[in-house]
N, C-alpha and C positions, 0 to 999 in steps of 0.2 A: 407683612400688608400683601398681597399679590398684585400681580400687574393685570391689566384690563387687556381682554384683544381687543387687535386694531387691526385695519386693513387700507390699503392704502388706493384711494380713489384718482381717478384723471383729474387735474384744476391746470389752471393758466398762471403757472409759477414757473420760476428759472428750473425745477427739477422734474415739473410737469405729473407732478402727484402730489397727495397730501395724507398725511395719518388722519383718520379718525377712530371714533368709538366704534368696533364691529357693532354693535347695538346701535346707534345712529344710522347707520348704511340704511338705505333707501332705495331700491333699483329703480324706481320712478325720478330719481332725483340725481342720483352718483352713478357714475360708471366705473367697474373696477379698473385698477392699472395693471398694465401688464409690460413688463420690463423688455426693453426692446432686443431683441435677437443680438448677438454677438458675433460678426463674421469673423470667422480664422483669418488668420493674417494668409495670402497666398505663400505657398513654400517653389520656389522658382528653381526647377532642374539645374544639378551644376553642368557646366560643359566645357572638356578640355581643349584650349584653345592653341591653334598651331601656329606657330611663329615660322612666317613666311619672309626671309631676305633677299631681295632681287639683288643685292649688291654687298660684297664682302664690308665689312668697314675695317679700313685697319687707319692704326694708328699711330704715326710714325713722331718719335721725341729724340732729340739728341742726344747724344750719350755725353754724359757729365762727368769732366777727369776727376779723378780720385786725389781728394790731398791727405799728404800723407804724412 
């Protein structure tokens, strides 16, 4: 057994549409559902960061005696 041709029409449902048989479609009653356009994510340009150190960082530590 084959499948019936169907169409999506606008509806007040969670998905925003419902599927009906194509033969039941009446343009006076129904509006065809159009998928919303999906925006491509914005691609950000990578920039090299310049590291600026105003004062040198000096870490001093005590010398530990070696145990023999």
